[in-house]
Every structure is written in C-alpha cells, then in structure tokens.
TIRO-2110 file (N, C-alpha, C; in Angstrom, 1 decimal):
// TIRO-2110
99.7, 108.4, 116.4, N, 1, A
100.5, 109.3, 115.6, CA, 1, A
99.6, 109.9, 114.5, C, 1, A
99.8, 111.2, 114.3, N, 2, A
99.1, 111.8, 113.1, CA, 2, A
100.1, 112.6, 112.4, C, 2, A
99.9, 112.6, 111.1, N, 3, A
100.7, 113.4, 110.2, CA, 3, A
100.3, 114.8, 110.3, C, 3, A
101.3, 115.7, 110.2, N, 4, A
101.0, 117.1, 110.2, CA, 4, A
100.5, 117.5, 108.8, C, 4, A
99.7, 118.5, 108.7, N, 5, A
99.1, 118.9, 107.4, CA, 5, A
99.8, 120.2, 107.0, C, 5, A
100.1, 120.3, 105.7, N, 6, A
100.8, 121.4, 105.2, CA, 6, A
99.8, 122.4, 104.6, C, 6, A
100.0, 123.7, 104.7, N, 7, A
99.3, 124.7, 104.0, CA, 7, A
100.0, 125.0, 102.7, C, 7, A
99.2, 125.4, 101.7, N, 8, A
99.9, 125.7, 100.4, CA, 8, A
100.5, 127.1, 100.5, C, 8, A
101.3, 127.4, 99.6, N, 9, A
102.0, 128.7, 99.5, CA, 9, A
103.0, 128.8, 100.6, C, 9, A
103.0, 129.9, 101.3, N, 10, A
104.0, 130.2, 102.3, CA, 10, A
103.7, 129.5, 103.6, C, 10, A
102.6, 128.7, 103.7, N, 11, A
102.2, 127.9, 104.8, CA, 11, A
102.0, 128.8, 106.1, C, 11, A
101.5, 130.0, 105.9, N, 12, A
101.2, 130.8, 107.0, CA, 12, A
99.9, 131.6, 106.7, C, 12, A
99.1, 131.8, 107.7, N, 13, A
97.9, 132.6, 107.5, CA, 13, A
97.7, 133.4, 108.8, C, 13, A
97.0, 134.6, 108.6, N, 14, A
96.8, 135.4, 109.8, CA, 14, A
95.4, 135.0, 110.3, C, 14, A
95.3, 134.7, 111.6, N, 15, A
94.0, 134.3, 112.2, CA, 15, A
93.8, 135.4, 113.3, C, 15, A
93.0, 136.3, 113.1, N, 16, A
92.8, 137.4, 114.1, CA, 16, A
94.1, 138.2, 114.1, C, 16, A
94.7, 138.3, 115.2, N, 17, A
96.0, 139.0, 115.3, CA, 17, A
97.2, 138.0, 115.5, C, 17, A
96.9, 136.7, 115.5, N, 18, A
97.9, 135.7, 115.8, CA, 18, A
98.4, 135.2, 114.4, C, 18, A
99.7, 135.1, 114.3, N, 19, A
100.3, 134.5, 113.1, CA, 19, A
100.3, 133.0, 113.3, C, 19, A
99.6, 132.2, 112.4, N, 20, A
99.6, 130.8, 112.5, CA, 20, A
100.5, 130.2, 111.5, C, 20, A
101.5, 129.4, 111.9, N, 21, A
102.5, 128.8, 111.0, CA, 21, A
102.2, 127.3, 111.1, C, 21, A
102.0, 126.7, 110.0, N, 22, A
101.7, 125.3, 109.9, CA, 22, A
103.0, 124.5, 110.1, C, 22, A
103.0, 123.3, 110.6, N, 23, A
104.2, 122.5, 110.7, CA, 23, A
104.8, 122.2, 109.4, C, 23, A
106.1, 122.2, 109.3, N, 24, A
106.8, 122.0, 108.0, CA, 24, A
106.7, 120.5, 107.5, C, 24, A
105.5, 120.1, 107.2, N, 25, A
105.3, 118.7, 106.9, CA, 25, A
105.9, 118.2, 105.6, C, 25, A
106.2, 119.1, 104.7, N, 26, A
106.9, 118.8, 103.5, CA, 26, A
108.2, 118.1, 103.7, C, 26, A
108.9, 118.6, 104.8, N, 27, A
110.2, 118.0, 105.1, CA, 27, A
110.2, 117.0, 106.2, C, 27, A
109.1, 117.0, 107.0, N, 28, A
109.0, 116.1, 108.2, CA, 28, A
108.4, 114.8, 107.8, C, 28, A
108.9, 113.7, 108.4, N, 29, A
108.4, 112.4, 108.1, CA, 29, A
107.3, 112.0, 109.1, C, 29, A
107.4, 112.5, 110.3, N, 30, A
106.3, 112.2, 111.3, CA, 30, A
106.3, 113.3, 112.3, C, 30, A
105.1, 113.8, 112.6, N, 31, A
104.9, 114.8, 113.6, CA, 31, A
103.8, 114.4, 114.6, C, 31, A
103.9, 114.9, 115.8, N, 32, A
102.9, 114.8, 116.8, CA, 32, A
102.6, 116.2, 117.3, C, 32, A
101.4, 116.4, 117.6, N, 33, A
101.0, 117.7, 118.1, CA, 33, A
99.9, 118.3, 117.3, C, 33, A
99.6, 119.5, 117.6, N, 34, A
98.4, 120.2, 116.9, CA, 34, A
98.9, 121.0, 115.7, C, 34, A
98.0, 121.8, 115.1, N, 35, A
98.3, 122.5, 114.0, CA, 35, A
99.2, 123.8, 114.3, C, 35, A
99.2, 124.2, 115.6, N, 36, A
100.0, 125.4, 115.9, CA, 36, A
101.3, 125.1, 116.6, C, 36, A
101.4, 123.9, 117.2, N, 37, A
102.7, 123.5, 117.8, CA, 37, A
102.8, 122.0, 117.9, C, 37, A
104.0, 121.5, 118.0, N, 38, A
104.3, 120.1, 118.2, CA, 38, A
105.7, 119.7, 118.0, C, 38, A
106.0, 118.4, 117.7, N, 39, A
107.3, 117.9, 117.6, CA, 39, A
107.3, 117.0, 116.3, C, 39, A
108.5, 117.1, 115.6, N, 40, A
108.6, 116.3, 114.4, CA, 40, A
109.9, 115.6, 114.3, C, 40, A
109.9, 114.5, 113.6, N, 41, A
111.1, 113.7, 113.3, CA, 41, A
111.3, 113.8, 111.8, C, 41, A
112.5, 114.2, 111.3, N, 42, A
112.8, 114.2, 109.9, CA, 42, A
113.9, 113.2, 109.7, C, 42, A
113.8, 112.3, 108.8, N, 43, A
114.8, 111.4, 108.4, CA, 43, A
115.7, 112.0, 107.4, C, 43, A
117.0, 112.1, 107.7, N, 44, A
118.0, 112.8, 106.8, CA, 44, A
118.5, 111.8, 105.8, C, 44, A
118.8, 110.5, 106.3, N, 45, A
119.3, 109.5, 105.4, CA, 45, A
119.0, 108.1, 106.0, C, 45, A
119.0, 107.1, 105.1, N, 46, A
118.8, 105.7, 105.6, CA, 46, A
119.7, 104.8, 104.9, C, 46, A
120.0, 103.7, 105.6, N, 47, A
120.8, 102.6, 104.9, CA, 47, A
120.2, 101.3, 105.5, C, 47, A
120.2, 100.3, 104.6, N, 48, A
119.7, 98.9, 105.0, CA, 48, A
120.9, 98.0, 105.2, C, 48, A
121.0, 97.3, 106.3, N, 49, A
122.1, 96.3, 106.5, CA, 49, A
121.5, 95.0, 106.9, C, 49, A
122.2, 93.9, 106.5, N, 50, A
121.9, 92.6, 106.9, CA, 50, A
123.1, 91.9, 107.5, C, 50, A
122.9, 91.3, 108.7, N, 51, A
124.0, 90.6, 109.3, CA, 51, A
123.5, 89.2, 109.7, C, 51, A
124.5, 88.3, 109.9, N, 52, A
124.3, 86.9, 110.3, CA, 52, A
124.3, 86.9, 111.9, C, 52, A
123.2, 86.3, 112.5, N, 53, A
123.1, 86.3, 113.9, CA, 53, A
123.3, 84.9, 114.5, C, 53, A
123.2, 83.9, 113.7, N, 54, A
123.4, 82.5, 114.1, CA, 54, A
123.7, 81.6, 112.9, C, 54, A
124.7, 80.8, 113.0, N, 55, A
125.1, 79.9, 111.9, CA, 55, A
125.1, 78.4, 112.3, C, 55, A
124.6, 77.6, 111.5, N, 56, A
124.6, 76.1, 111.7, CA, 56, A
125.4, 75.5, 110.5, C, 56, A
126.6, 75.1, 110.7, N, 57, A
127.3, 74.4, 109.6, CA, 57, A
126.9, 73.0, 109.4, C, 57, A
126.7, 72.6, 108.2, N, 58, A
126.3, 71.2, 107.9, CA, 58, A
127.3, 70.6, 106.9, C, 58, A
127.9, 69.4, 107.2, N, 59, A
128.8, 68.8, 106.3, CA, 59, A
128.5, 67.3, 106.3, C, 59, A
128.5, 66.8, 105.0, N, 60, A
128.3, 65.4, 104.9, CA, 60, A
129.7, 64.7, 104.8, C, 60, A
130.1, 64.1, 105.9, N, 61, A
131.4, 63.4, 106.0, CA, 61, A
131.2, 61.9, 105.6, C, 61, A
130.0, 61.5, 105.3, N, 62, A
129.8, 60.0, 105.0, CA, 62, A
130.1, 59.8, 103.6, C, 62, A
130.0, 58.5, 103.2, N, 63, A
130.3, 58.2, 101.8, CA, 63, A
129.0, 58.1, 100.9, C, 63, A
127.9, 58.5, 101.5, N, 64, A
126.6, 58.4, 100.8, CA, 64, A
125.9, 59.8, 100.9, C, 64, A
125.0, 60.0, 100.0, N, 65, A
124.1, 61.2, 100.0, CA, 65, A
123.3, 61.2, 101.3, C, 65, A
123.2, 62.3, 102.0, N, 66, A
122.4, 62.3, 103.2, CA, 66, A
121.6, 63.7, 103.3, C, 66, A
120.6, 63.6, 104.1, N, 67, A
119.7, 64.8, 104.4, CA, 67, A
120.1, 65.4, 105.7, C, 67, A
120.2, 66.8, 105.7, N, 68, A
120.5, 67.5, 106.9, CA, 68, A
119.4, 68.6, 107.1, C, 68, A
119.1, 68.9, 108.4, N, 69, A
118.1, 69.8, 108.7, CA, 69, A
118.8, 71.0, 109.5, C, 69, A
118.4, 72.2, 109.1, N, 70, A
118.8, 73.4, 109.8, CA, 70, A
118.2, 73.3, 111.2, C, 70, A
118.9, 73.2, 112.2, N, 71, A
118.4, 73.1, 113.6, CA, 71, A
118.9, 74.3, 114.4, C, 71, A
118.1, 75.3, 114.7, N, 72, A
118.6, 76.4, 115.5, CA, 72, A
118.1, 76.2, 116.9, C, 72, A
118.9, 76.8, 117.8, N, 73, A
118.7, 76.6, 119.2, CA, 73, A
118.1, 77.7, 120.1, C, 73, A
118.0, 78.9, 119.5, N, 74, A
117.6, 80.0, 120.3, CA, 74, A
116.5, 80.9, 119.7, C, 74, A
115.7, 81.5, 120.5, N, 75, A
114.8, 82.6, 120.0, CA, 75, A
115.6, 83.8, 119.9, C, 75, A
115.4, 84.5, 118.8, N, 76, A
116.1, 85.8, 118.6, CA, 76, A
115.1, 86.9, 118.5, C, 76, A
115.4, 88.0, 119.2, N, 77, A
114.5, 89.2, 119.2, CA, 77, A
115.4, 90.4, 119.1, C, 77, A
115.0, 91.3, 118.2, N, 78, A
115.7, 92.5, 118.0, CA, 78, A
114.7, 93.7, 118.0, C, 78, A
115.2, 94.8, 118.7, N, 79, A
114.3, 96.0, 118.8, CA, 79, A
115.0, 97.2, 118.3, C, 79, A
114.2, 98.3, 118.4, N, 80, A
114.7, 99.6, 118.0, CA, 80, A
115.9, 100.1, 118.9, C, 80, A
116.9, 100.6, 118.3, N, 81, A
118.0, 101.2, 119.1, CA, 81, A
118.3, 102.6, 118.7, C, 81, A
118.5, 103.5, 119.6, N, 82, A
118.8, 104.9, 119.4, CA, 82, A
120.1, 105.3, 120.0, C, 82, A
120.8, 106.2, 119.3, N, 83, A
122.1, 106.6, 119.8, CA, 83, A
121.9, 107.8, 120.8, C, 83, A
120.7, 108.2, 121.0, N, 84, A
120.5, 109.3, 121.9, CA, 84, A
119.2, 109.1, 122.7, C, 84, A
119.1, 109.8, 123.8, N, 85, A
117.8, 109.8, 124.6, CA, 85, A
116.8, 110.6, 123.8, C, 85, A
116.1, 110.0, 122.8, N, 86, A
115.3, 110.8, 122.0, CA, 86, A
114.0, 111.2, 122.7, C, 86, A
113.5, 112.3, 122.3, N, 87, A
112.2, 112.8, 122.9, CA, 87, A
111.0, 112.2, 122.3, C, 87, A
111.1, 111.9, 121.0, N, 88, A
109.9, 111.3, 120.3, CA, 88, A
109.7, 109.9, 120.7, C, 88, A
108.5, 109.4, 120.7, N, 89, A
108.2, 108.0, 121.1, CA, 89, A
108.9, 107.1, 120.0, C, 89, A
109.1, 105.9, 120.5, N, 90, A
109.7, 104.9, 119.6, CA, 90, A
108.8, 104.6, 118.4, C, 90, A
107.5, 104.6, 118.6, N, 91, A
106.6, 104.4, 117.5, CA, 91, A
106.6, 105.5, 116.4, C, 91, A
106.8, 106.7, 116.9, N, 92, A
107.0, 107.9, 116.0, CA, 92, A
108.3, 107.7, 115.2, C, 92, A
109.3, 107.3, 115.8, N, 93, A
110.6, 107.1, 115.1, CA, 93, A
110.5, 106.0, 114.1, C, 93, A
109.8, 104.9, 114.5, N, 94, A
109.7, 103.8, 113.6, CA, 94, A
108.8, 104.2, 112.4, C, 94, A
107.8, 105.0, 112.6, N, 95, A
106.9, 105.5, 111.5, CA, 95, A
107.7, 106.4, 110.6, C, 95, A
108.6, 107.2, 111.2, N, 96, A
109.4, 108.2, 110.3, CA, 96, A
110.3, 107.4, 109.5, C, 96, A
111.0, 106.4, 110.0, N, 97, A
112.0, 105.6, 109.3, CA, 97, A
111.3, 104.8, 108.2, C, 97, A
110.1, 104.2, 108.6, N, 98, A
109.3, 103.5, 107.7, CA, 98, A
108.8, 104.3, 106.5, C, 98, A
108.5, 105.5, 106.7, N, 99, A
108.1, 106.4, 105.6, CA, 99, A
109.2, 106.7, 104.7, C, 99, A
110.4, 106.7, 105.2, N, 100, A
111.6, 107.0, 104.3, CA, 100, A
112.3, 105.9, 103.7, C, 100, A
112.1, 104.7, 104.3, N, 101, A
112.9, 103.5, 103.8, CA, 101, A
112.1, 102.7, 102.8, C, 101, A
112.8, 102.0, 102.0, N, 102, A
112.1, 101.2, 100.9, CA, 102, A
111.7, 99.8, 101.4, C, 102, A
112.0, 99.5, 102.7, N, 103, A
111.6, 98.2, 103.2, CA, 103, A
110.7, 98.4, 104.4, C, 103, A
110.0, 97.4, 104.8, N, 104, A
109.1, 97.5, 106.0, CA, 104, A
109.9, 97.5, 107.2, C, 104, A
109.5, 98.2, 108.2, N, 105, A
110.2, 98.3, 109.5, CA, 105, A
109.1, 98.1, 110.6, C, 105, A
109.6, 97.7, 111.8, N, 106, A
108.7, 97.5, 112.9, CA, 106, A
109.5, 97.8, 114.2, C, 106, A
108.8, 97.9, 115.3, N, 107, A
109.4, 98.3, 116.6, CA, 107, A
110.3, 97.1, 117.1, C, 107, A
109.9, 95.9, 116.8, N, 108, A
110.7, 94.8, 117.2, CA, 108, A
110.4, 93.6, 116.3, C, 108, A
111.3, 92.7, 116.1, N, 109, A
111.1, 91.4, 115.3, CA, 109, A
111.6, 90.3, 116.2, C, 109, A
110.9, 89.1, 116.1, N, 110, A
111.3, 88.0, 116.9, CA, 110, A
111.1, 86.7, 116.1, C, 110, A
112.0, 85.7, 116.3, N, 111, A
111.9, 84.5, 115.6, CA, 111, A
112.3, 83.4, 116.6, C, 111, A
111.4, 82.4, 116.8, N, 112, A
111.8, 81.3, 117.7, CA, 112, A
112.7, 80.3, 117.0, C, 112, A
113.3, 79.4, 117.8, N, 113, A
114.2, 78.4, 117.2, CA, 113, A
113.4, 77.5, 116.3, C, 113, A
112.2, 77.1, 116.6, N, 114, A
111.4, 76.2, 115.8, CA, 114, A
111.0, 76.9, 114.5, C, 114, A
110.6, 78.2, 114.6, N, 115, A
110.3, 78.9, 113.3, CA, 115, A
111.5, 79.0, 112.4, C, 115, A
112.6, 79.2, 112.9, N, 116, A
113.8, 79.3, 112.1, CA, 116, A
114.2, 77.9, 111.5, C, 116, A
114.1, 76.9, 112.3, N, 117, A
114.4, 75.5, 111.8, CA, 117, A
113.4, 75.1, 110.7, C, 117, A
112.2, 75.5, 110.9, N, 118, A
111.2, 75.2, 109.8, CA, 118, A
111.5, 75.9, 108.6, C, 118, A
111.9, 77.2, 108.7, N, 119, A
112.2, 78.0, 107.5, CA, 119, A
113.4, 77.5, 106.8, C, 119, A
114.4, 77.0, 107.6, N, 120, A
115.6, 76.5, 107.0, CA, 120, A
115.4, 75.2, 106.2, C, 120, A
114.5, 74.4, 106.7, N, 121, A
114.2, 73.2, 106.0, CA, 121, A
115.3, 72.1, 106.0, C, 121, A
115.2, 71.2, 105.1, N, 122, A
116.1, 70.1, 105.0, CA, 122, A
116.9, 70.2, 103.7, C, 122, A
118.1, 69.9, 103.7, N, 123, A
119.0, 70.0, 102.6, CA, 123, A
119.7, 68.6, 102.3, C, 123, A
119.7, 68.2, 101.1, N, 124, A
120.4, 67.0, 100.7, CA, 124, A
121.8, 67.3, 100.2, C, 124, A
122.8, 66.7, 100.9, N, 125, A
124.2, 66.9, 100.5, CA, 125, A
124.8, 65.6, 100.0, C, 125, A
125.6, 65.7, 99.0, N, 126, A
126.4, 64.6, 98.4, CA, 126, A
127.6, 64.4, 99.3, C, 126, A
128.2, 63.3, 99.2, N, 127, A
129.4, 63.0, 100.1, CA, 127, A
130.5, 64.1, 99.9, C, 127, A
131.0, 64.6, 101.0, N, 128, A
132.0, 65.7, 101.0, CA, 128, A
131.4, 67.1, 100.9, C, 128, A
130.2, 67.3, 100.6, N, 129, A
129.6, 68.6, 100.4, CA, 129, A
129.3, 69.2, 101.8, C, 129, A
129.4, 70.6, 101.9, N, 130, A
129.1, 71.3, 103.1, CA, 130, A
128.3, 72.5, 102.8, C, 130, A
127.5, 73.0, 103.7, N, 131, A
126.7, 74.2, 103.6, CA, 131, A
126.5, 74.9, 104.9, C, 131, A
126.3, 76.2, 104.9, N, 132, A
126.0, 76.9, 106.1, CA, 132, A
124.5, 77.3, 106.1, C, 132, A
123.8, 77.1, 107.1, N, 133, A
122.5, 77.6, 107.3, CA, 133, A
122.6, 78.7, 108.2, C, 133, A
122.2, 79.9, 107.8, N, 134, A
122.4, 81.2, 108.5, CA, 134, A
121.1, 81.9, 108.8, C, 134, A
121.0, 82.4, 110.0, N, 135, A
119.9, 83.3, 110.4, CA, 135, A
120.3, 84.7, 110.2, C, 135, A
119.6, 85.5, 109.5, N, 136, A
120.0, 86.8, 109.2, CA, 136, A
119.0, 87.8, 109.8, C, 136, A
119.6, 89.0, 110.1, N, 137, A
118.8, 90.1, 110.7, CA, 137, A
119.0, 91.3, 109.8, C, 137, A
117.9, 91.9, 109.3, N, 138, A
118.0, 93.1, 108.5, CA, 138, A
117.4, 94.3, 109.3, C, 138, A
118.1, 95.4, 109.1, N, 139, A
117.6, 96.6, 109.8, CA, 139, A
117.9, 97.8, 109.0, C, 139, A
117.1, 98.9, 109.3, N, 140, A
117.3, 100.2, 108.6, CA, 140, A
117.9, 101.1, 109.6, C, 140, A
119.0, 101.7, 109.3, N, 141, A
119.7, 102.7, 110.2, CA, 141, A
119.4, 104.0, 109.6, C, 141, A
118.9, 104.9, 110.4, N, 142, A
118.5, 106.3, 109.9, CA, 142, A
119.2, 107.4, 110.7, C, 142, A
119.6, 108.4, 110.0, N, 143, A
120.1, 109.6, 110.7, CA, 143, A
118.9, 110.5, 110.8, C, 143, A
118.5, 110.9, 112.0, N, 144, A
117.3, 111.7, 112.1, CA, 144, A
117.6, 113.1, 112.8, C, 144, A
116.7, 114.0, 112.5, N, 145, A
116.7, 115.3, 113.1, CA, 145, A
115.3, 115.5, 113.8, C, 145, A
115.3, 115.8, 115.1, N, 146, A
114.1, 116.0, 115.8, CA, 146, A
114.0, 117.5, 116.1, C, 146, A
112.8, 118.0, 115.9, N, 147, A
112.6, 119.5, 116.1, CA, 147, A
111.2, 119.8, 116.6, C, 147, A
111.0, 120.9, 117.2, N, 148, A
109.7, 121.4, 117.6, CA, 148, A
109.3, 122.5, 116.6, C, 148, A
108.0, 122.7, 116.5, N, 149, A
107.4, 123.8, 115.7, CA, 149, A
106.4, 124.6, 116.5, C, 149, A
106.3, 125.8, 116.2, N, 150, A
105.3, 126.7, 116.9, CA, 150, A
105.0, 127.9, 116.0, C, 150, A
104.2, 128.8, 116.5, N, 151, A
103.9, 130.0, 115.8, CA, 151, A
105.1, 130.9, 115.5, C, 151, A
106.2, 130.6, 116.2, N, 152, A
107.4, 131.4, 116.0, CA, 152, A
108.4, 130.7, 115.1, C, 152, A
108.2, 129.5, 114.7, N, 153, A
109.1, 128.8, 113.8, CA, 153, A
109.4, 127.5, 114.3, C, 153, A
110.6, 127.0, 113.9, N, 154, A
111.1, 125.7, 114.3, CA, 154, A
112.3, 125.8, 115.1, C, 154, A
112.5, 124.8, 116.0, N, 155, A
113.8, 124.7, 116.8, CA, 155, A
114.2, 123.3, 116.8, C, 155, A
115.5, 123.1, 116.3, N, 156, A
116.0, 121.7, 116.4, CA, 156, A
116.3, 121.3, 117.8, C, 156, A
115.9, 120.1, 118.2, N, 157, A
116.1, 119.7, 119.6, CA, 157, A
117.2, 118.6, 119.7, C, 157, A
117.3, 117.8, 118.6, N, 158, A
118.3, 116.7, 118.6, CA, 158, A
118.6, 116.2, 117.2, C, 158, A
119.8, 115.6, 117.1, N, 159, A
120.2, 114.8, 115.9, CA, 159, A
120.7, 113.5, 116.5, C, 159, A
120.3, 112.4, 115.9, N, 160, A
120.8, 111.1, 116.4, CA, 160, A
120.6, 110.0, 115.3, C, 160, A
121.1, 108.9, 115.6, N, 161, A
120.9, 107.7, 114.8, CA, 161, A
120.0, 106.7, 115.4, C, 161, A
119.1, 106.1, 114.6, N, 162, A
118.2, 105.1, 115.1, CA, 162, A
118.2, 103.9, 114.2, C, 162, A
118.3, 102.7, 114.8, N, 163, A
118.3, 101.5, 114.0, CA, 163, A
117.0, 100.8, 114.3, C, 163, A
116.2, 100.5, 113.2, N, 164, A
114.9, 100.0, 113.3, CA, 164, A
114.9, 98.6, 112.6, C, 164, A
114.4, 97.5, 113.3, N, 165, A
114.4, 96.2, 112.7, CA, 165, A
113.5, 96.1, 111.5, C, 165, A
113.9, 95.3, 110.5, N, 166, A
113.2, 95.0, 109.3, CA, 166, A
112.7, 93.6, 109.3, C, 166, A
113.6, 92.6, 109.5, N, 167, A
113.2, 91.2, 109.4, CA, 167, A
114.3, 90.3, 110.0, C, 167, A
113.9, 89.1, 110.3, N, 168, A
114.8, 88.0, 110.6, CA, 168, A
114.5, 86.9, 109.6, C, 168, A
115.5, 86.3, 109.0, N, 169, A
115.3, 85.4, 107.9, CA, 169, A
116.4, 84.3, 108.0, C, 169, A
116.3, 83.4, 106.9, N, 170, A
117.2, 82.3, 106.8, CA, 170, A
117.8, 82.3, 105.4, C, 170, A
119.1, 82.0, 105.3, N, 171, A
119.7, 81.8, 104.0, CA, 171, A
120.7, 80.6, 104.1, C, 171, A
120.8, 80.0, 102.9, N, 172, A
121.8, 78.9, 102.8, CA, 172, A
123.0, 79.4, 102.0, C, 172, A
124.2, 79.1, 102.4, N, 173, A
125.3, 79.5, 101.6, CA, 173, A
126.4, 78.5, 101.6, C, 173, A
END
C-alpha cells in the first residue's frame, strides 16, 4: 500500500496537453494506484465496541477462602468483516480504518485458551463471593466510501461498513 500524494493549491497541473489531477489524498485515508489514476478508501465515521465472547463464572460455595483460576476452553479468532463485496484489498481497508481510529487495528486477532487462562490468572474468593472471568473482543466499525480517481475526476464506486478487529482481552467483573 502506498499513500497518495497531494499537490498544493488546486491540486492540478498541466503537463504537455494533458491535465493531471492528483488523487484527493486530503480526504482519502488509503489509496492504491499511481499519481494519475487509482482507487481510494475514505473512512466517513468510526466507532469502537467491546463485547464478551466467553464467560467463566467462579463462585466460592465453601466455608473457607479459596483460589480460583480462569480456565478457558477454546481458541478465539476474529477477522475483518465487510457488509459489501469491496473492491479494495482487506489490508487497504484495515490501513484506512487504522488511520482514522484512535486504537490499533489488524486484519485478524487470535487468542488460544491457554493464553486467555494465563491472562485471567488466579483469583482468591471469600466464602460466598462470586466473580465472572470474561474474554472480550474489541473492534472498530467504520463506514467507508470507496472511489476511483483519474485525470477526469473522482467516481464513487461503493459505500459499505467494515468491522476491523482491535484486540481480545480478559476482564474480571
């Protein structure tokens, strides 16, 4: 992926008898192509969400203080999801969302059961106490506009939503 370069001023220059229009990089988050034509993804808005993907309840039903370990049973993997058959590559979409979001994003995130159990650790509970050990998934959802540019201007090719993974984590509640 390479970022498009913007020309100053009106972003146009006459080269011989051909009008050269630079890609509108000021509004684009990620472009692929050359200086005279290509395709761009512009992120219109983003939102960050966190959801629980697995829960391990722990309760001390004994009459004495006891230690409990978060023990998860499955590997969890989440990848990029798009609401349309987008023309831009997944890596370009991830780069565009990453450039616009305030959190790190990637094409996919994965966490094994043992990694999650280690991250959850051991909790000491008094008699009658209970706690939930939760695996969380955070993602950035972006509304994007895809368009092409050339010497004749820009043409919108699609608008869609893309969800890009941010992280898998553990929390106690």
